[in-house]
C-alpha positions in Angstrom: -70.4 143.2 -247.4 -67.8 145.1 -244.8 -70.4 147.0 -243.6 -72.2 143.5 -242.7 -69.3 142.3 -240.8 -68.7 145.5 -239.2 -72.1 144.9 -237.9 -70.9 141.9 -236.0 -68.3 143.5 -234.5 -68.9 142.4 -231.1 -68.7 138.7 -232.2 -65.8 139.0 -234.2 -63.8 141.4 -231.6 -64.3 138.1 -229.1 -61.9 136.0 -231.9 -59.5 139.4 -231.8 -59.3 139.8 -227.9 -59.1 135.9 -227.8 -56.0 136.0 -230.1 -54.4 138.9 -228.2 -55.1 137.2 -224.8 -53.4 133.8 -226.2 -50.5 136.1 -227.9 -50.0 137.5 -224.1 -49.9 134.5 -222.6 -47.6 132.8 -224.6 -45.1 135.8 -224.4 -45.4 136.0 -220.7 -45.0 132.0 -220.4 -42.0 132.2 -222.5 -39.9 135.0 -221.3 -39.2 133.9 -217.8 -38.8 130.7 -216.0 -40.7 129.7 -212.9 -38.2 129.2 -210.2 -40.3 126.1 -209.3 -39.9 124.2 -212.7 -37.2 122.2 -211.8 -38.0 120.6 -208.8 -41.4 120.1 -210.6 -39.8 118.1 -213.3 -37.2 116.4 -211.2 -39.8 114.9 -208.4 -41.9 114.0 -211.4 -39.4 112.3 -212.8 -38.6 110.5 -209.3 -42.2 109.8 -209.1 -42.2 108.4 -212.4 -38.9 106.0 -212.1 -39.7 104.9 -208.5 -43.2 104.1 -209.0 -44.2 105.7 -205.5 -44.9 109.0 -204.1 -42.2 111.1 -202.4 -42.0 110.6 -198.9 -38.4 111.3 -197.4 -36.4 114.4 -197.6 -33.4 114.2 -199.4 -32.3 117.5 -201.5 -32.2 119.8 -198.2 -29.7 118.7 -195.6 -31.3 121.0 -193.1 -34.5 118.6 -193.1 -32.7 115.3 -194.3 -34.7 112.4 -193.3 -37.7 114.0 -192.4 -40.9 113.2 -194.1 -42.6 115.3 -196.4 -45.5 115.0 -198.4 -45.7 116.4 -202.4 -49.3 117.9 -202.4 -48.3 118.5 -206.6 -47.6 114.8 -207.2 -49.9 113.9 -210.3 -49.0 117.8 -211.8 -45.1 116.7 -211.2 -45.3 113.5 -213.1 -47.6 115.2 -215.8 -45.1 117.7 -216.2 -42.0 115.3 -216.0 -43.8 112.9 -219.1 -45.0 116.1 -221.4 -41.4 117.5 -221.0 -39.9 114.1 -221.4 -42.1 113.1 -224.8 -42.3 116.6 -226.4 -40.1 119.0 -224.3 -40.6 122.2 -222.6 -42.3 124.0 -225.5 -45.3 121.7 -225.0 -45.6 121.8 -221.0 -45.5 125.8 -221.5 -48.0 125.5 -224.3 -50.0 123.1 -222.0 -49.7 125.6 -219.2 -50.8 128.7 -221.4 -54.0 126.8 -222.7 -54.9 125.7 -219.1 -55.3 129.4 -218.1 -56.7 130.8 -221.3 -59.6 128.0 -220.9 -60.4 129.6 -217.8 -60.3 132.8 -219.6 -62.6 131.6 -222.2 -65.3 130.1 -219.7 -64.8 133.3 -217.7 -65.8 135.5 -220.6 -69.0 133.3 -221.7 -70.0 132.8 -218.4 -70.0 136.6 -217.9 -71.6 137.5 -221.1 -74.5 134.4 -220.9 -75.6 135.1 -217.1 -74.3 138.3 -216.0 -74.6 140.4 -219.4 -77.9 139.1 -220.7 -76.1 137.7 -223.6 -74.7 140.9 -224.7 -71.1 141.0 -226.0 -70.8 144.7 -226.5 -70.3 146.4 -223.5 -66.8 147.9 -223.0 -66.7 147.5 -219.5 -66.4 143.5 -219.8 -63.5 143.9 -222.4 -61.6 146.5 -220.2 -62.1 144.3 -217.0 -61.0 141.1 -218.7 -58.1 142.6 -220.2 -56.7 144.5 -216.8 -57.7 141.4 -214.7 -55.6 139.3 -216.9 -52.7 141.7 -217.2 -52.6 142.0 -213.4 -52.6 138.0 -213.1 -49.6 137.8 -215.6 -47.1 137.6 -213.0 -48.8 134.5 -211.5 -49.1 132.4 -214.7 -46.5 130.9 -216.8 -45.9 127.1 -216.0 -47.2 127.4 -212.4 -49.4 124.5 -210.9 -51.5 127.0 -209.3 -53.0 127.5 -212.7 -55.1 124.5 -211.8 -56.7 125.9 -208.7 -57.5 129.1 -210.7 -59.6 126.8 -213.1 -60.9 124.2 -211.1 -62.0 127.3 -208.3 -63.9 129.0 -211.4 -65.6 125.8 -212.5 -66.7 125.0 -208.9 -68.0 128.5 -208.7 -69.8 128.0 -212.2 -71.4 124.9 -210.8 -72.6 126.0 -207.3 -74.4 128.8 -209.4 -76.1 126.5 -211.2 -77.0 124.3 -208.2 -78.6 127.2 -207.2 -80.4 128.4 -210.1 -81.9 124.9 -210.6 -82.6 124.4 -207.0 -81.8 120.5 -206.8 -78.5 118.5 -207.0 -78.3 115.8 -210.1 -77.6 112.2 -209.1 -74.7 112.1 -211.5 -73.2 115.2 -209.4 -72.9 112.7 -206.2 -70.4 110.8 -208.1 -68.8 113.5 -210.2 -67.7 116.2 -207.7 -66.3 114.1 -205.1 -64.1 112.6 -208.2 -63.6 116.9 -209.2 -62.0 116.9 -205.5 -60.1 113.8 -205.6 -58.2 115.2 -208.8 -58.0 118.5 -207.6 -56.3 117.1 -204.2 -53.7 115.2 -206.6 -52.8 118.0 -208.5 -52.5 120.9 -206.3 -53.3 121.7 -202.6 -55.6 124.4 -203.6 -58.5 122.0 -203.3 -58.3 123.3 -199.6 -59.8 126.9 -201.0 -62.4 124.6 -203.0 -63.5 122.6 -200.2 -63.6 126.3 -198.0 -65.6 127.8 -200.6 -68.0 124.7 -200.9 -68.8 124.8 -196.9 -68.8 128.5 -197.1 -71.7 128.2 -199.9 -73.4 126.2 -198.1 -73.1 128.0 -194.8 -74.2 131.5 -196.9 -77.3 129.6 -198.5 -78.3 128.3 -195.0 -78.0 131.8 -193.4 -80.4 133.6 -195.9 -82.8 130.9 -195.2 -83.0 131.8 -191.6 -82.9 135.4 -192.5 -86.0 135.1 -194.9 -87.4 133.1 -192.4 -87.6 136.4 -189.9 -87.1 139.0 -192.8 -89.3 137.5 -195.8 -89.0 140.7 -198.0 -85.2 141.2 -197.9 -84.0 138.1 -199.8 -84.9 137.6 -203.2 -86.2 133.9 -204.4 -83.2 133.5 -206.5 -80.5 133.2 -203.4 -83.2 130.5 -201.3 -82.3 127.0 -201.6 -84.6 124.2 -200.5 -84.2 122.5 -197.2 -83.8 119.3 -199.3 -81.1 120.7 -201.0 -79.2 122.0 -198.4 -78.9 118.9 -197.0 -78.0 117.3 -200.2 -75.2 120.0 -200.1 -73.8 118.5 -196.9 -73.9 115.3 -198.3 -72.0 116.4 -200.8 -69.3 118.5 -199.3 -68.8 115.0 -196.8 -68.3 112.9 -199.9 -65.7 115.5 -201.6 -63.6 115.4 -198.1 -63.7 111.7 -198.2 -62.7 111.5 -201.4 -59.5 114.0 -200.8 -58.6 111.5 -198.0 -57.9 108.8 -201.1 -54.9 110.2 -202.5 -51.8 108.6 -201.8 -50.9 110.5 -198.5 -54.3 109.9 -197.1 -54.8 112.4 -193.9 -51.1 113.3 -194.0 -52.1 115.8 -196.9 -53.8 117.8 -194.5 -51.3 117.9 -192.0 -48.6 118.8 -194.2 -50.9 121.5 -195.2 -51.8 123.1 -192.0 -48.0 123.5 -191.9 -48.4 126.5 -193.6 -51.1 127.7 -191.0 -48.6 126.7 -187.6 -46.4 129.3 -188.8 -47.0 132.3 -191.3 -43.6 134.0 -191.5 -43.4 133.1 -195.2 -46.4 135.9 -196.2 -43.9 138.4 -194.7 -40.6 136.9 -196.1 -41.8 135.4 -199.7 -42.4 138.2 -202.3 -45.6 136.2 -203.7 -47.3 136.2 -200.3 -46.7 139.8 -199.7 -49.9 142.1 -198.8 -51.4 143.8 -201.9 -50.1 147.0 -199.9 -46.3 146.5 -201.1 -47.6 146.2 -204.8 -49.7 149.4 -204.7 -48.7 150.9 -207.9 -49.9 147.7 -209.8 -52.5 146.5 -212.6 -53.8 144.5 -209.7 -54.4 147.7 -207.7 -56.0 149.5 -210.6 -58.2 146.4 -210.8 -58.7 146.4 -206.8 -60.0 149.9 -207.2 -62.6 149.3 -210.1 -64.1 146.9 -207.3 -63.7 149.5 -204.5 -65.2 152.2 -206.9 -68.3 149.5 -207.4 -69.1 148.7 -204.0 -68.9 152.7 -203.1 -71.4 152.9 -206.5 -73.4 150.0 -205.0 -73.9 151.3 -201.2 -74.5 154.9 -202.6 -77.2 153.7 -204.9 -79.1 151.8 -201.6 -78.5 154.7 -199.8 -80.8 157.0 -202.6 -83.2 153.9 -203.0 -84.5 154.6 -199.8 -85.6 158.0 -200.0 -87.1 157.1 -204.0 -90.2 155.3 -204.7 -89.0 154.7 -208.2 -86.9 151.6 -208.6 -83.6 151.8 -209.4 -82.7 149.4 -212.5 -79.0 148.8 -210.9 -80.7 147.9 -207.4 -83.3 145.8 -209.3 -80.6 143.9 -211.2 -78.6 143.1 -207.7 -81.3 141.8 -205.7 -82.5 139.4 -209.0 -78.6 137.9 -208.9 -77.6 135.4 -206.8 -75.8 137.3 -204.0 -73.2 134.4 -203.6 -71.0 136.1 -206.1 -70.3 139.1 -204.1 -70.2 137.5 -201.1 -67.4 135.1 -202.5 -65.6 138.0 -204.2 -65.5 140.1 -200.8 -63.8 137.1 -198.9 -61.2 136.7 -202.0 -60.7 140.4 -202.3 -59.6 140.5 -198.4 -57.4 137.4 -199.3 -55.9 139.1 -202.2 -55.4 142.0 -200.0 -53.9 140.0 -197.6 -51.3 138.3 -199.8 -51.2 139.3 -203.7 -50.7 135.2 -204.5 -54.6 135.2 -204.3 -55.3 137.9 -207.0 -55.8 135.4 -209.5 -58.8 133.7 -207.3 -60.4 137.3 -207.0 -60.4 138.1 -210.5 -62.1 134.8 -211.7 -64.9 135.1 -208.7 -65.5 139.0 -209.0 -65.2 139.6 -212.9 -68.5 138.3 -214.0 -70.0 140.4 -211.1 -68.4 143.6 -211.6 -68.7 143.5 -215.7 -72.6 143.3 -214.7 -72.7 145.7 -212.7 -70.9 148.2 -214.9 -72.8 147.4 -217.7 -76.3 148.0 -215.8 -74.9 151.3 -214.2 -73.7 152.4 -217.6 -75.8 149.9 -220.3 -76.4 153.4 -222.5 -73.1 154.4 -222.7 -69.8 153.1 -224.4 -71.4 150.6 -226.5 -69.7 148.9 -229.1 -72.1 149.2 -231.7 -72.5 153.1 -231.5 -68.5 153.0 -232.5 -67.4 154.2 -236.0 -66.7 152.1 -238.7 -63.0 153.7 -238.8 -62.6 153.0 -234.8 -63.4 149.6 -235.5 -61.4 149.0 -238.0 -58.6 151.0 -236.4 -59.0 149.1 -233.2 -58.9 145.7 -235.3 -55.6 146.5 -236.7 -54.2 147.8 -233.2 -54.8 144.0 -231.8 -53.7 141.9 -235.0 -50.2 144.4 -234.5 -49.6 144.0 -231.2 -50.5 140.4 -231.1 -48.3 139.5 -233.7 -45.6 141.3 -232.2 -45.8 139.5 -228.7 -46.0 135.9 -230.7 -42.5 137.5 -232.6 -40.7 138.7 -229.6 -41.8 135.5 -227.3 -38.6 133.3 -226.6 -40.3 130.3 -228.4 -37.2 127.8 -226.6 -37.4 124.1 -225.9 -34.2 124.4 -223.7 -35.0 126.0 -220.5 -31.9 124.8 -218.6 -30.0 127.1 -221.2 -32.4 129.7 -222.2 -32.4 131.6 -219.0 -28.9 131.8 -217.8 -29.1 135.5 -217.3 -31.5 134.8 -214.4 -30.1 131.5 -213.1 -26.7 130.3 -212.3 -26.0 127.7 -215.5 -22.2 128.3 -215.5 -21.9 129.2 -212.0 -23.8 125.8 -211.1 -21.1 123.7 -213.7 -18.0 125.4 -211.9 -18.8 124.4 -208.7 -19.8 120.9 -209.8 -16.4 120.7 -210.9 -14.5 121.8 -207.5 -13.2 120.3 -204.6 -15.9 122.3 -202.8 -18.8 120.2 -204.9 -20.0 118.1 -201.6 -19.6 121.3 -199.1 -22.4 122.1 -197.2 -24.3 125.2 -199.3 -26.6 127.6 -199.3 -28.1 129.2 -202.5 -30.3 131.9 -203.4 -34.1 130.8 -202.6 -35.2 131.1 -206.2 -32.3 128.8 -207.1 -33.1 125.7 -205.1 -35.3 124.3 -207.8 -32.9 125.0 -210.5 -30.2 122.9 -208.3 -32.7 120.2 -207.8 -33.4 119.9 -211.7 -29.8 120.1 -212.7 -28.0 118.8 -209.4 -30.8 116.9 -207.2 -27.5 114.6 -205.6 -26.3 118.2 -204.2 -27.9 118.8 -200.9 -28.3 122.4 -200.5 -30.0 124.6 -197.6 -33.2 125.6 -198.4 -35.7 125.6 -202.4 -39.1 126.5 -202.6 -40.8 123.4 -201.7 -40.6 123.6 -198.0 -40.4 126.9 -196.6 -42.6 126.6 -193.7 -41.2 123.3 -192.5 -39.9 123.4 -188.8 -36.1 123.4 -188.2 -34.5 124.3 -184.7 -37.8 125.6 -183.5 -38.0 127.9 -186.8 -39.1 127.8 -190.0 -36.4 127.1 -192.6 -37.4 130.4 -194.6 -36.7 132.2 -191.2 -33.6 130.8 -190.9 -32.8 132.1 -194.6 -34.2 135.3 -193.5 -30.6 135.7 -191.5 -28.5 136.2 -194.3 -30.6 139.5 -195.2 -28.9 141.3 -192.1 -24.9 142.1 -192.6 -24.7 141.7 -188.8 -26.2 138.3 -188.6 -24.2 136.7 -192.0 -21.2 135.4 -190.3 -23.1 134.0 -187.2 -25.7 132.1 -189.7 -23.4 131.0 -191.5 -21.1 129.5 -188.5 -24.6 128.3 -186.8 -25.3 126.2 -189.7 -22.2 125.1 -190.8 -22.5 126.2 -194.0 -18.9 126.4 -196.4 -20.4 127.5 -199.7 -22.7 130.5 -201.0 -24.0 131.0 -204.4 -25.3 134.2 -204.5 -26.8 136.4 -207.8 -24.9 139.5 -208.6 -26.1 142.9 -206.8 -28.4 144.7 -208.7 -29.8 148.5 -207.7 -33.2 148.8 -206.5 -35.1 151.6 -207.6 -38.5 152.9 -205.7 -41.5 154.5 -207.8 -43.0 157.7 -206.4 -45.8 156.2 -205.2 -43.7 153.9 -202.8 -41.5 156.6 -202.3 -44.4 158.9 -200.9 -47.2 156.7 -199.4 -44.8 153.6 -197.9 -41.8 156.0 -197.4 -39.2 153.2 -198.9 -36.1 154.8 -200.3 -35.4 157.0 -197.2 -32.7 154.8 -195.8 -29.8 152.9 -197.0 -31.4 149.5 -195.7 -34.3 150.3 -198.3 -31.8 149.6 -200.7 -30.4 146.1 -199.1 -30.7 143.1 -201.6 -29.6 139.5 -200.5 -26.5 139.6 -203.0 -25.2 143.1 -201.7 -25.6 142.2 -198.1 -23.5 139.1 -198.4 -20.8 140.7 -200.7 -20.7 143.0 -198.0 -20.1 140.8 -195.1 -17.9 138.7 -197.5 -15.2 141.5 -197.5 -15.3 141.5 -193.5 -14.8 137.9 -193.2 -11.2 137.0 -194.4 -11.7 133.0 -194.1 -14.2 133.2 -197.0 -13.1 133.9 -200.7 -15.0 134.4 -203.9 -13.6 131.9 -206.3 -16.2 132.2 -209.4 -18.4 135.6 -210.6 -19.6 136.2 -213.6 -22.7 138.6 -214.9 -25.1 136.2 -212.9 -24.2 134.6 -210.1 -21.1 134.5 -207.5 -19.6 131.8 -205.4 -18.0 132.2 -201.9 -16.2 129.3 -199.9 -14.9 128.6 -196.4 -10.9 128.7 -196.7 
């Protein structure tokens, strides 16, 4: 019986790996509190109680009274209702299931469409594990997970249309509704619309190429002209549907602000280029992608000199080239900003797993492993999964459970002082926490509107002045700030690759952080005094 079960190793390995990935996502979600959770909850509460989406900003004194658009309004309402009825535990688990569902869809799609139904490729499991590990910093209670799932569904949808060569009648209604829902949940719907339009342009371009070079493009990559026309209609209907949200065309105007001023790309860590995170799991996965491209190019080169058709080339010609083209675009987007890495992962994984499977299909097969190795692997997966679940911070009170990262005591102390209503700047990552627990308190900036223009510059650019010691005093006076709530200084360390390749750690400025910069500046300003300090936060006030 045991031998028979082990003969089906590849099937129950899927269940074991699924359990491990679920445990990993749970552990990741409960072991930190996303900086934006607070304002998502509070805005959702305001929408539900007032029965209308927010329109006028009131939490940031810098842009108070200015119109603003909540491009995640429906997701915020759902977060509030779920948290209010079942608690944070349920909220976190829902977001875990959201990304776990995406993982299941991704694995099934890769196996059925790109690996010929075989689930015994070690490359598939390696890339799935590597990609998920690389995406963990972007997962948790984070609304961008909705765009990860929706973009995956859209891409599979487009590949299905390309395979059957026609749009079905029901899709003319469902796709616009799909985009309307996406536009209400997260501003990432713009990526979906861009993908849809790019897919139409790509398929149209292949038709033109095929007209002049009929032997280059495989039939699997061609769409009938009628289907292309249908696709244009579908795109028009989908764009129209996104204009039917409560904000109408203002939604596009708000999201366009991110393009008018891109200072956030160099000032907010999660928007940094991948080169600044060079020793990371993201870089390892990207290396697999780069090696695959190089091997494909080499294979094409030697194929020209051989009369025998290489199996990898034959496989590639029979696939939908859109997958590789879209993967390349998202690879460049992820290289420019690590925030886009999860999108790159879900689009590139099926093609990448399929390529490596074709390259080494007769090697590294799970059915070739010994019985003892299979038992050992299964045991390790079960033990690690159990450890992850046991050590997760299962909390239903996030406001009190993450006080080593957020200014729980400092906020309550400031609330009781005579300085409670004074103009205040808090750490950028704490703005959402203040909005949540002290919504009537007006502060300088939070995570909602870093790109908003104020005094001819974006808010995040104004905030960046506090990172330069010589600018701190002038900035505090320019903005008429009287209270500063900042984290405790912590030592910065660089790994060997950052030191060798990026030259980090060579000057004293490399070790500066915002808390350290503020602390040194305060020592030189006799009109400022520290009134509170604990292991997490420090409060300074102007005397």
